[in-house]
N, C-alpha and C positions, 0 to 999 in steps of 0.2 A: 510366661509359665507363670508354672504353681509350687508351690516348694517341696510338693512329692516328688517333679520333673525333678527337679532341682540339683534333689537330692540322688535318683538315678544317672544324672547324669554325672554327679563331679563321681559317683562309682567309678565307670566307667571310665573315666578320666584315670582316680584312682589305679586301677586294674592298667591303667597301659602305661601307664610308670613305675610302675612298681613301688607304689607306694601300702606295705601291708598294713602296717597305724592307721591311717587315717583309714583307706581299703574297709580294713575291718572294725572300727566306729561306725564306719553311714550305714553297713550291711547291719549292724547293731538297730541304729533312730532306722532302720528303713524294715525291721522284721517290728521295732515295738511300732508299728504306722501299721505296719499289714495286720498283726496279734487285734491292734482295736478293732480296726476295720471287720475283723471275721470276728470278729465276741462283739462289734458293736448290729449289723450289718450295712452299714452305709460306705457312703466314700468318701471319705475324711479333706476337712476344706483348710484352709490354709493358716484359715485361728486354730482349731479342731489340728493339724499337724506342728503346729504352737506347743501347744499346748503337754504333747506328745512329748516332747521335744524336754524342753521344761520339764517337765514330772523327771524326765530320766536323769535332766539335772542335776535336780533337790534330791534323785537317789544316789549319785555322785559325790555330792558335795556331802552327806548323810557316814557315808559310807567314810572316804577322805575324816573325817572329826575322829569317827570309832575306829582306824587304821594306826593317823597318828596318835589317841589313847591304848591303844591296844600295843608304842612302837615297832608298827610296821612301817616303813621309808621306802622300803619297793614299793610294793599295794600300794598304798597312799602314790607314790610317785606317778605308776601308770592311771589308777583312778579321776585325778588328776592332765593328767597328757588326753585324754576322754571326754573333759571339762571346757578342754579349746577345743578339740574340732567340733562338739555343739555349737557352744554358743556362737563360730561362726557362722551358724546356722536362726540365730534367733536378733532382733530386732536388738540398736543401740540401748540401753537404759535410761528411761528418766535420772535427772540427777532429781535432790533434795528438793527443791526450789521446784520446779517442773507437775515433782507429786506434790507436792505442798498446792501450785494453782489448781492442777487435777482437782482434787479431795475443797476446795473452798470454794469452788467451780458444781460442784456435787451435788454441796449440801446446801449454797443458793437452786441448783433448775429443779432439789429434790422439796425446799423447804422443811430439812429436819434441822429439828431444832437438841431435841438432847439424844443422849447414847438411846437411848431405847430404836430411831432411825439411823446407827448403822451399820445396819443392810442392806438396807435400801442405798444409802455413800457408796460402802465397798463396791454395791455391783452395778452402781453407775460408773462409780470409775475405773473398775474391771473393765470395763465394754472399753474403755476410749484406752486402757493401760494396759490391753491385754499381752502376753512375750516382754513389756516393755518392763516391768517395777516387778519387787517381791511383794508376793498381797500380801504380809505378814507385815512390812515395813508398812504398807496404804494403811492395814489396819490400828497399827499404831497412833499412825498420825491422824486418822477418821477420828478415834479413841480424845485422840487430846484437843481437837478442836474442839468439835463436841459436848467436853465435862464442860473446858474453858468458855 
């Protein structure tokens, strides 16, 4: 079952259970996926759906930080609740040791030796860690390993 099919099934389940919050968030996810399919005129595979969900999660993280800075705990709580639902569809995150291992492997496989090769290394790690690691963290680790 694809991730999109899983979202559709979970939407039906939430409808039957009367879980309005979960239903609303799943509908938002499906709408984002559908919008991207319409914009790009393609049918998204699981990796692309995951990228869309990651983007939604990042938007909510940004919103939470802005709401917290503005003292709007009520809106911040809503965004956090949506983040919890979205995170249930994402694969488990890699820990620091696993990210370090992927970065070291990518450096070895690409033959990178200086910070100029950072793009190749990040691209190699991104293939293997799609949806499972924050690419900003990966980029920092790649930069640190190539510089030192």
